[in-house]
N, C-alpha and C positions, 0 to 999 in steps of 0.2 A: 505494497501500500506504500502509493508518494507522500510522501510529508506537506504534514500542513496548520497552520495556527492553529486551524480550529479544533473546539477537544476531540481530540474519537472515540467513537461506543460502538465494542460491539455488542448484538443481538441475538439471542441465538433465537431458535423454532419467528424468525422473521416473517416467515411467506405466508401470512394469519396469524386467524383470532390478533391474543396481547401481545404480540410476540412482532409483529405489526403495526398494532394498530404505536405499542414504543416507540417501537421503529420511524415510525410519519412522525411524532409528535415531540425526540428528539431534533429528529432533520430540520423541525416548525424553529427549534430554538436556538442553533448557532451549529450543532455536533453533526459531522463526522460521522456518517451510522454505515456501520456496515452488519447486513441481512443478511441472518446466517439460516443456514435449513438444510435441507433432501430432497428435494422439490428444485431446483434450475425454477421455471418455468414460474409461479410460483411467486422466488426472488426477487425475478428483474421486474416485479408485474411493481411489487411494491418500492425497488424502486425507482422505477416510473410517477408511481404516486407520490413519491417523497420530492421528486424531481434533481434529487440527487443521492451520492453516496455508493455503494458498492455490492453486489452481492460475491458470496461466497457460500456453495455444496459441499459440506459440511457433515459427517456424522458421529455428534457428539460424546456416543458412548463407544472412537473410535480410538484411540487411542491416542496413536500414534498418527495419527488426521489431527487431533484436536492443537498437540504437540511442535508439530508445523506452522498450519496456519499460525497459532498465537507468534511461532516465534520468530516469522515475515513479517513480526506485526514491528512498525519506528515509532508505538508509541502508543498505551491505551490506558482510559484514561474512569472513562465508565465504563461494566460487565451486565447485559441483562440475560441470564437465566429464565426466560419463556421454555427451551423446546420442555413437553415433555408431553403426554400419552394421560388420555382416563381408562381406558380399556374398553373390557364389559364386563355391564350390571350382573350379577348373580354370588349368590348363597357363597360361604368359605366351603363347604364338604364338594360343590363343584366345579369349585377352583383350582384350573390345572398350572403343575410347578413349571412350566410354558410359559404362564400369565402373569402369575406371578413377577420373575424374574425380567420379564422386559418390560414390564411395569415397575422395577425398582430400575433398569439397569437405565432404559432412557428417563427417565425424573430426577435418580438418585445417582447414580452412575456420572449419567449427561453431566451433572452437572457439578460437579466436585469435580468433572475433569475441569471443566473448562473455569473454575475456578481456581482448580494450583496453579495451573498457567498462564490466566492472568494475574497473578499473584505478585509470581514468578518475574511479568516484568513489570509491572507496575513496584516494586521494590526497588527494582535494579534502575526505571530509567531514569529519566534529573527532566524537568524537576519529577523528586519523588512522589509514588502514589496512584488513587485512585477510588469509584468507589464500585461496587459490588451489589448487585440489587437481583434479587434472588426470587422467582411467584414463586409465592406456599400456593397452599386455600384456605377457607372453613373445612374442611374437611379437615387437617389439622390442627382446631379445633376442636369442633364434634365431629363423630362420623357422620358419614351415609350411608344409609343401610345396602348391602349386599357393593359395599363398592372397598372390601379389605384390601387388597393388591396400593389402591389408591390410598389409599386414606393413609398406613404404612409410611408409603413411601413419602407420603407430604410430611406426617410428623419424621421424620428421617432429612427432610434437609429443615427446616426447622432445629434441627440436634446439629444442623451441619452447619446454619446461617450463623448459629452462637459461637461456633469453636475456629470459624474463620471470622468472624469478629474484634474473637481475642487473642489473635494470633493476630491482627492486622495494624492492630490498635499505633503497637512500635513502628510499624511500616508504614505510615500515614495513610491506609486505606480503608475506607466504613464501609464498612460489611452490613447490606438491611434486607429483610424483609419484607413482600405483598403479601398479604391471606386475601384472597379474591375471589369474593363469591360467584353468581350465577353469572357472568359477564353475556354477551350475543356474541357466542360467534359459535360458529359450525360442532364444537365438544360440550357443548348446552342445547345441543340442536333437539326438541321437542318439549321439556322443562317448562315452558311458559303451558303449555297442557294439559300436566300434569307427570308428580315423581313422586315415585318410590317415597311416606316418608318413614320413621320411627315405629307410632305403630299400624306399620299395617294397612293402610287409605294412603290412595292417589291422592295429590293436587298439585293443581299447579302453583309454577313459584315463579313471579317476579322476575328479571331480567334489569342489569342496566346497559349501559349506552360501553362497547368497550372502550370509545372511544377515550370515556375519563375517566379511566386504568391506565391509561396511552401520556392523560398530561399528565400524574401525580408522578407518575415514575419522569413523566418531567420534573418537573418539579424536583421529587430530592433530589434528581441528577447535576440540577442546577446551585443545590445548593452545595454552600464550601464545605470543606472538606473537616474541617474542625466541628465538623455540624454531624447527627449519626440520625436515622432513623431507626431504630431496632426492629421492626416490625410494625408495624398498623395496617387494618386488613379496613378496605372496602368493599362493601359491598349493596343488596336492595333494603330500601329500609323496611317491605313485610316481607323480604326473602324470610324459609326460614331459618332461626338458627339457632338460638337458646335453647336445650331443652332438643337437642333435637337428635339427640344419638340415644 
């Protein structure tokens, strides 16, 4: 990536959903954004919508590919770890090891690999430091029924965020997490018509425009590194949460 005076942001899962919304918001606030993901056409569409930036096809669960990508950057100011999957919604008794492993790999291992590579770069660059924003979920606070792999993965991301934040303090790296409720993305398609609740009923759940998540990410990214936002939750006012589990 060529040198630039603009702050550089890398967004994983940048081809759709929260990742795309984050990248677009960061571009509007003056960041040079690299949209990362597995699907080239979607990434290039994000770049076109942003009017600037770059697309990088990368599998965040591939350690070698992640290290090569970050090793090719001359600077990194912001990393948004948005890549992830929800998986299938089914009882734990019907959940296969393959389903569990795929969800943990995408949501936890991918976040770890990108954060590790980013922190190596941020610690070595001058000026030193940067910011990492991990995308969590309200499922890391209160489980959604029949979503054991996803829930466990997001609890793991919360622990990862805390550990990274602790190590990042002395490196001028601010690490935080945004727990997102139902944002209007393909991952939550159909929730507005009915979603399984903890009491066994199926009820509609409201969503928020994913652009609100993007603008929140951009706001945090614009804060000085002396300021951190360890955890923040954004969700629809009427979305079930407290007492859901």
